[in-house]
Chimera marker file (.cmm) of the C-alpha trace (Angstrom):
<marker_set name="trace">
<marker id="1" x="-50.953" y="21.630" z="-53.448" r="1" g="1" b="0" radius="0.5"/>
<marker id="2" x="-52.149" y="22.456" z="-49.928" r="1" g="1" b="0" radius="0.5"/>
<marker id="3" x="-53.687" y="25.865" z="-49.296" r="1" g="1" b="0" radius="0.5"/>
<marker id="4" x="-51.928" y="27.907" z="-46.600" r="1" g="1" b="0" radius="0.5"/>
<marker id="5" x="-55.292" y="29.066" z="-45.223" r="1" g="1" b="0" radius="0.5"/>
<marker id="6" x="-56.433" y="25.448" z="-44.952" r="1" g="1" b="0" radius="0.5"/>
<marker id="7" x="-53.227" y="24.541" z="-43.116" r="1" g="1" b="0" radius="0.5"/>
<marker id="8" x="-53.519" y="27.508" z="-40.750" r="1" g="1" b="0" radius="0.5"/>
<marker id="9" x="-57.200" y="26.877" z="-39.964" r="1" g="1" b="0" radius="0.5"/>
<marker id="10" x="-56.894" y="23.115" z="-39.479" r="1" g="1" b="0" radius="0.5"/>
<marker id="11" x="-53.639" y="22.575" z="-37.598" r="1" g="1" b="0" radius="0.5"/>
<marker id="12" x="-55.580" y="21.586" z="-34.489" r="1" g="1" b="0" radius="0.5"/>
<marker id="13" x="-57.572" y="18.996" z="-36.404" r="1" g="1" b="0" radius="0.5"/>
<marker id="14" x="-54.393" y="17.644" z="-37.989" r="1" g="1" b="0" radius="0.5"/>
<marker id="15" x="-52.768" y="17.284" z="-34.568" r="1" g="1" b="0" radius="0.5"/>
<marker id="16" x="-55.882" y="15.593" z="-33.204" r="1" g="1" b="0" radius="0.5"/>
<marker id="17" x="-55.743" y="13.087" z="-36.083" r="1" g="1" b="0" radius="0.5"/>
<marker id="18" x="-52.866" y="11.265" z="-34.393" r="1" g="1" b="0" radius="0.5"/>
<marker id="19" x="-54.896" y="10.800" z="-31.210" r="1" g="1" b="0" radius="0.5"/>
<marker id="20" x="-58.404" y="10.224" z="-32.589" r="1" g="1" b="0" radius="0.5"/>
<marker id="21" x="-58.115" y="9.923" z="-36.369" r="1" g="1" b="0" radius="0.5"/>
<marker id="22" x="-61.878" y="10.037" z="-37.014" r="1" g="1" b="0" radius="0.5"/>
<marker id="23" x="-62.516" y="13.486" z="-35.478" r="1" g="1" b="0" radius="0.5"/>
<marker id="24" x="-60.977" y="15.437" z="-38.404" r="1" g="1" b="0" radius="0.5"/>
<marker id="25" x="-62.976" y="13.279" z="-40.816" r="1" g="1" b="0" radius="0.5"/>
<marker id="26" x="-66.151" y="14.580" z="-39.203" r="1" g="1" b="0" radius="0.5"/>
<marker id="27" x="-65.168" y="18.106" z="-38.164" r="1" g="1" b="0" radius="0.5"/>
<marker id="28" x="-62.944" y="19.115" z="-41.100" r="1" g="1" b="0" radius="0.5"/>
<marker id="29" x="-64.553" y="17.405" z="-44.080" r="1" g="1" b="0" radius="0.5"/>
<marker id="30" x="-63.308" y="19.985" z="-46.591" r="1" g="1" b="0" radius="0.5"/>
<marker id="31" x="-59.712" y="20.211" z="-45.383" r="1" g="1" b="0" radius="0.5"/>
<marker id="32" x="-57.160" y="18.322" z="-47.479" r="1" g="1" b="0" radius="0.5"/>
<marker id="33" x="-54.549" y="19.043" z="-44.796" r="1" g="1" b="0" radius="0.5"/>
<marker id="34" x="-56.624" y="17.530" z="-41.969" r="1" g="1" b="0" radius="0.5"/>
<marker id="35" x="-57.565" y="14.555" z="-44.155" r="1" g="1" b="0" radius="0.5"/>
<marker id="36" x="-53.924" y="13.908" z="-44.969" r="1" g="1" b="0" radius="0.5"/>
<marker id="37" x="-53.056" y="13.722" z="-41.285" r="1" g="1" b="0" radius="0.5"/>
<marker id="38" x="-56.212" y="11.707" z="-40.547" r="1" g="1" b="0" radius="0.5"/>
<marker id="39" x="-54.970" y="9.172" z="-43.103" r="1" g="1" b="0" radius="0.5"/>
<marker id="40" x="-51.597" y="9.067" z="-41.367" r="1" g="1" b="0" radius="0.5"/>
<marker id="41" x="-53.338" y="8.662" z="-37.991" r="1" g="1" b="0" radius="0.5"/>
<marker id="42" x="-55.568" y="5.866" z="-39.300" r="1" g="1" b="0" radius="0.5"/>
<marker id="43" x="-52.577" y="4.055" z="-40.799" r="1" g="1" b="0" radius="0.5"/>
<marker id="44" x="-50.692" y="4.376" z="-37.512" r="1" g="1" b="0" radius="0.5"/>
<marker id="45" x="-53.729" y="3.112" z="-35.571" r="1" g="1" b="0" radius="0.5"/>
<marker id="46" x="-54.142" y="0.044" z="-37.803" r="1" g="1" b="0" radius="0.5"/>
<marker id="47" x="-50.429" y="-0.776" z="-37.642" r="1" g="1" b="0" radius="0.5"/>
<marker id="48" x="-50.613" y="-0.472" z="-33.855" r="1" g="1" b="0" radius="0.5"/>
<marker id="49" x="-53.579" y="-2.867" z="-33.638" r="1" g="1" b="0" radius="0.5"/>
<marker id="50" x="-52.021" y="-5.423" z="-36.006" r="1" g="1" b="0" radius="0.5"/>
<marker id="51" x="-48.602" y="-5.391" z="-34.354" r="1" g="1" b="0" radius="0.5"/>
<marker id="52" x="-50.038" y="-5.617" z="-30.846" r="1" g="1" b="0" radius="0.5"/>
<marker id="53" x="-52.279" y="-8.554" z="-31.765" r="1" g="1" b="0" radius="0.5"/>
<marker id="54" x="-49.535" y="-10.422" z="-33.625" r="1" g="1" b="0" radius="0.5"/>
<marker id="55" x="-46.862" y="-9.847" z="-30.991" r="1" g="1" b="0" radius="0.5"/>
<marker id="56" x="-49.188" y="-10.807" z="-28.138" r="1" g="1" b="0" radius="0.5"/>
<marker id="57" x="-49.710" y="-14.195" z="-29.832" r="1" g="1" b="0" radius="0.5"/>
<marker id="58" x="-45.981" y="-14.973" z="-29.910" r="1" g="1" b="0" radius="0.5"/>
<marker id="59" x="-45.212" y="-16.560" z="-26.533" r="1" g="1" b="0" radius="0.5"/>
<marker id="60" x="-41.870" y="-15.260" z="-25.280" r="1" g="1" b="0" radius="0.5"/>
<marker id="61" x="-40.314" y="-13.108" z="-27.973" r="1" g="1" b="0" radius="0.5"/>
<marker id="62" x="-43.540" y="-11.180" z="-28.567" r="1" g="1" b="0" radius="0.5"/>
<marker id="63" x="-43.753" y="-10.027" z="-24.968" r="1" g="1" b="0" radius="0.5"/>
<marker id="64" x="-40.151" y="-8.864" z="-25.075" r="1" g="1" b="0" radius="0.5"/>
<marker id="65" x="-40.613" y="-6.950" z="-28.342" r="1" g="1" b="0" radius="0.5"/>
<marker id="66" x="-44.022" y="-5.439" z="-27.532" r="1" g="1" b="0" radius="0.5"/>
<marker id="67" x="-42.787" y="-2.530" z="-25.364" r="1" g="1" b="0" radius="0.5"/>
<marker id="68" x="-40.168" y="-1.550" z="-27.954" r="1" g="1" b="0" radius="0.5"/>
<marker id="69" x="-42.671" y="-1.694" z="-30.807" r="1" g="1" b="0" radius="0.5"/>
<marker id="70" x="-45.150" y="0.413" z="-28.840" r="1" g="1" b="0" radius="0.5"/>
<marker id="71" x="-42.432" y="2.937" z="-28.032" r="1" g="1" b="0" radius="0.5"/>
<marker id="72" x="-41.645" y="3.144" z="-31.746" r="1" g="1" b="0" radius="0.5"/>
<marker id="73" x="-45.326" y="3.729" z="-32.522" r="1" g="1" b="0" radius="0.5"/>
<marker id="74" x="-45.508" y="6.508" z="-29.928" r="1" g="1" b="0" radius="0.5"/>
<marker id="75" x="-42.442" y="8.103" z="-31.512" r="1" g="1" b="0" radius="0.5"/>
<marker id="76" x="-44.156" y="7.951" z="-34.923" r="1" g="1" b="0" radius="0.5"/>
<marker id="77" x="-47.242" y="9.622" z="-33.430" r="1" g="1" b="0" radius="0.5"/>
<marker id="78" x="-45.098" y="12.387" z="-31.939" r="1" g="1" b="0" radius="0.5"/>
<marker id="79" x="-43.362" y="12.908" z="-35.292" r="1" g="1" b="0" radius="0.5"/>
<marker id="80" x="-46.777" y="13.215" z="-36.946" r="1" g="1" b="0" radius="0.5"/>
<marker id="81" x="-48.024" y="15.665" z="-34.320" r="1" g="1" b="0" radius="0.5"/>
<marker id="82" x="-44.908" y="17.812" z="-34.714" r="1" g="1" b="0" radius="0.5"/>
<marker id="83" x="-45.273" y="17.826" z="-38.513" r="1" g="1" b="0" radius="0.5"/>
<marker id="84" x="-48.950" y="18.782" z="-38.230" r="1" g="1" b="0" radius="0.5"/>
<marker id="85" x="-48.189" y="21.540" z="-35.719" r="1" g="1" b="0" radius="0.5"/>
<marker id="86" x="-45.573" y="22.964" z="-38.072" r="1" g="1" b="0" radius="0.5"/>
<marker id="87" x="-48.004" y="22.863" z="-40.990" r="1" g="1" b="0" radius="0.5"/>
<marker id="88" x="-46.020" y="20.249" z="-42.872" r="1" g="1" b="0" radius="0.5"/>
<marker id="89" x="-47.338" y="17.518" z="-45.141" r="1" g="1" b="0" radius="0.5"/>
<marker id="90" x="-44.660" y="14.971" z="-44.389" r="1" g="1" b="0" radius="0.5"/>
<marker id="91" x="-45.238" y="11.201" z="-44.421" r="1" g="1" b="0" radius="0.5"/>
<marker id="92" x="-44.400" y="9.190" z="-41.343" r="1" g="1" b="0" radius="0.5"/>
<marker id="93" x="-41.284" y="7.025" z="-41.608" r="1" g="1" b="0" radius="0.5"/>
<marker id="94" x="-41.921" y="3.410" z="-42.718" r="1" g="1" b="0" radius="0.5"/>
<marker id="95" x="-45.746" y="3.562" z="-42.793" r="1" g="1" b="0" radius="0.5"/>
<marker id="96" x="-46.375" y="6.999" z="-44.291" r="1" g="1" b="0" radius="0.5"/>
<marker id="97" x="-46.534" y="5.875" z="-47.894" r="1" g="1" b="0" radius="0.5"/>
<marker id="98" x="-49.925" y="4.178" z="-47.560" r="1" g="1" b="0" radius="0.5"/>
<marker id="99" x="-53.115" y="6.004" z="-48.443" r="1" g="1" b="0" radius="0.5"/>
<marker id="100" x="-56.223" y="4.531" z="-46.871" r="1" g="1" b="0" radius="0.5"/>
<marker id="101" x="-58.485" y="7.587" z="-47.174" r="1" g="1" b="0" radius="0.5"/>
<marker id="102" x="-59.196" y="9.296" z="-50.467" r="1" g="1" b="0" radius="0.5"/>
<link id1="1" id2="2" r="1" g="1" b="0" radius="0.2"/>
<link id1="2" id2="3" r="1" g="1" b="0" radius="0.2"/>
<link id1="3" id2="4" r="1" g="1" b="0" radius="0.2"/>
<link id1="4" id2="5" r="1" g="1" b="0" radius="0.2"/>
<link id1="5" id2="6" r="1" g="1" b="0" radius="0.2"/>
<link id1="6" id2="7" r="1" g="1" b="0" radius="0.2"/>
<link id1="7" id2="8" r="1" g="1" b="0" radius="0.2"/>
<link id1="8" id2="9" r="1" g="1" b="0" radius="0.2"/>
<link id1="9" id2="10" r="1" g="1" b="0" radius="0.2"/>
<link id1="10" id2="11" r="1" g="1" b="0" radius="0.2"/>
<link id1="11" id2="12" r="1" g="1" b="0" radius="0.2"/>
<link id1="12" id2="13" r="1" g="1" b="0" radius="0.2"/>
<link id1="13" id2="14" r="1" g="1" b="0" radius="0.2"/>
<link id1="14" id2="15" r="1" g="1" b="0" radius="0.2"/>
<link id1="15" id2="16" r="1" g="1" b="0" radius="0.2"/>
<link id1="16" id2="17" r="1" g="1" b="0" radius="0.2"/>
<link id1="17" id2="18" r="1" g="1" b="0" radius="0.2"/>
<link id1="18" id2="19" r="1" g="1" b="0" radius="0.2"/>
<link id1="19" id2="20" r="1" g="1" b="0" radius="0.2"/>
<link id1="20" id2="21" r="1" g="1" b="0" radius="0.2"/>
<link id1="21" id2="22" r="1" g="1" b="0" radius="0.2"/>
<link id1="22" id2="23" r="1" g="1" b="0" radius="0.2"/>
<link id1="23" id2="24" r="1" g="1" b="0" radius="0.2"/>
<link id1="24" id2="25" r="1" g="1" b="0" radius="0.2"/>
<link id1="25" id2="26" r="1" g="1" b="0" radius="0.2"/>
<link id1="26" id2="27" r="1" g="1" b="0" radius="0.2"/>
<link id1="27" id2="28" r="1" g="1" b="0" radius="0.2"/>
<link id1="28" id2="29" r="1" g="1" b="0" radius="0.2"/>
<link id1="29" id2="30" r="1" g="1" b="0" radius="0.2"/>
<link id1="30" id2="31" r="1" g="1" b="0" radius="0.2"/>
<link id1="31" id2="32" r="1" g="1" b="0" radius="0.2"/>
<link id1="32" id2="33" r="1" g="1" b="0" radius="0.2"/>
<link id1="33" id2="34" r="1" g="1" b="0" radius="0.2"/>
<link id1="34" id2="35" r="1" g="1" b="0" radius="0.2"/>
<link id1="35" id2="36" r="1" g="1" b="0" radius="0.2"/>
<link id1="36" id2="37" r="1" g="1" b="0" radius="0.2"/>
<link id1="37" id2="38" r="1" g="1" b="0" radius="0.2"/>
<link id1="38" id2="39" r="1" g="1" b="0" radius="0.2"/>
<link id1="39" id2="40" r="1" g="1" b="0" radius="0.2"/>
<link id1="40" id2="41" r="1" g="1" b="0" radius="0.2"/>
<link id1="41" id2="42" r="1" g="1" b="0" radius="0.2"/>
<link id1="42" id2="43" r="1" g="1" b="0" radius="0.2"/>
<link id1="43" id2="44" r="1" g="1" b="0" radius="0.2"/>
<link id1="44" id2="45" r="1" g="1" b="0" radius="0.2"/>
<link id1="45" id2="46" r="1" g="1" b="0" radius="0.2"/>
<link id1="46" id2="47" r="1" g="1" b="0" radius="0.2"/>
<link id1="47" id2="48" r="1" g="1" b="0" radius="0.2"/>
<link id1="48" id2="49" r="1" g="1" b="0" radius="0.2"/>
<link id1="49" id2="50" r="1" g="1" b="0" radius="0.2"/>
<link id1="50" id2="51" r="1" g="1" b="0" radius="0.2"/>
<link id1="51" id2="52" r="1" g="1" b="0" radius="0.2"/>
<link id1="52" id2="53" r="1" g="1" b="0" radius="0.2"/>
<link id1="53" id2="54" r="1" g="1" b="0" radius="0.2"/>
<link id1="54" id2="55" r="1" g="1" b="0" radius="0.2"/>
<link id1="55" id2="56" r="1" g="1" b="0" radius="0.2"/>
<link id1="56" id2="57" r="1" g="1" b="0" radius="0.2"/>
<link id1="57" id2="58" r="1" g="1" b="0" radius="0.2"/>
<link id1="58" id2="59" r="1" g="1" b="0" radius="0.2"/>
<link id1="59" id2="60" r="1" g="1" b="0" radius="0.2"/>
<link id1="60" id2="61" r="1" g="1" b="0" radius="0.2"/>
<link id1="61" id2="62" r="1" g="1" b="0" radius="0.2"/>
<link id1="62" id2="63" r="1" g="1" b="0" radius="0.2"/>
<link id1="63" id2="64" r="1" g="1" b="0" radius="0.2"/>
<link id1="64" id2="65" r="1" g="1" b="0" radius="0.2"/>
<link id1="65" id2="66" r="1" g="1" b="0" radius="0.2"/>
<link id1="66" id2="67" r="1" g="1" b="0" radius="0.2"/>
<link id1="67" id2="68" r="1" g="1" b="0" radius="0.2"/>
<link id1="68" id2="69" r="1" g="1" b="0" radius="0.2"/>
<link id1="69" id2="70" r="1" g="1" b="0" radius="0.2"/>
<link id1="70" id2="71" r="1" g="1" b="0" radius="0.2"/>
<link id1="71" id2="72" r="1" g="1" b="0" radius="0.2"/>
<link id1="72" id2="73" r="1" g="1" b="0" radius="0.2"/>
<link id1="73" id2="74" r="1" g="1" b="0" radius="0.2"/>
<link id1="74" id2="75" r="1" g="1" b="0" radius="0.2"/>
<link id1="75" id2="76" r="1" g="1" b="0" radius="0.2"/>
<link id1="76" id2="77" r="1" g="1" b="0" radius="0.2"/>
<link id1="77" id2="78" r="1" g="1" b="0" radius="0.2"/>
<link id1="78" id2="79" r="1" g="1" b="0" radius="0.2"/>
<link id1="79" id2="80" r="1" g="1" b="0" radius="0.2"/>
<link id1="80" id2="81" r="1" g="1" b="0" radius="0.2"/>
<link id1="81" id2="82" r="1" g="1" b="0" radius="0.2"/>
<link id1="82" id2="83" r="1" g="1" b="0" radius="0.2"/>
<link id1="83" id2="84" r="1" g="1" b="0" radius="0.2"/>
<link id1="84" id2="85" r="1" g="1" b="0" radius="0.2"/>
<link id1="85" id2="86" r="1" g="1" b="0" radius="0.2"/>
<link id1="86" id2="87" r="1" g="1" b="0" radius="0.2"/>
<link id1="87" id2="88" r="1" g="1" b="0" radius="0.2"/>
<link id1="88" id2="89" r="1" g="1" b="0" radius="0.2"/>
<link id1="89" id2="90" r="1" g="1" b="0" radius="0.2"/>
<link id1="90" id2="91" r="1" g="1" b="0" radius="0.2"/>
<link id1="91" id2="92" r="1" g="1" b="0" radius="0.2"/>
<link id1="92" id2="93" r="1" g="1" b="0" radius="0.2"/>
<link id1="93" id2="94" r="1" g="1" b="0" radius="0.2"/>
<link id1="94" id2="95" r="1" g="1" b="0" radius="0.2"/>
<link id1="95" id2="96" r="1" g="1" b="0" radius="0.2"/>
<link id1="96" id2="97" r="1" g="1" b="0" radius="0.2"/>
<link id1="97" id2="98" r="1" g="1" b="0" radius="0.2"/>
<link id1="98" id2="99" r="1" g="1" b="0" radius="0.2"/>
<link id1="99" id2="100" r="1" g="1" b="0" radius="0.2"/>
<link id1="100" id2="101" r="1" g="1" b="0" radius="0.2"/>
<link id1="101" id2="102" r="1" g="1" b="0" radius="0.2"/>
</marker_set>
């Protein structure tokens, strides 16, 4: 499904996708591997924005939960970076099943 040459040549782009998801979309247009991880990075970014906005609107409980939610999101990003560095196509837990980029 994913070409080993593509994976080898685009590991850096796949790792970068979890920090700045749009860079692989520009720099590695032909790489299915980089696009897969860019999709995971975009999904993680959108979940982060939504959860931070929603939790910041909830007066007391939101401010208590916010650090734990952000820690969980950082852990998901690290899991994605590790998978990309190992050349794996492995969805992130909980949010990895969504495909936003085709």
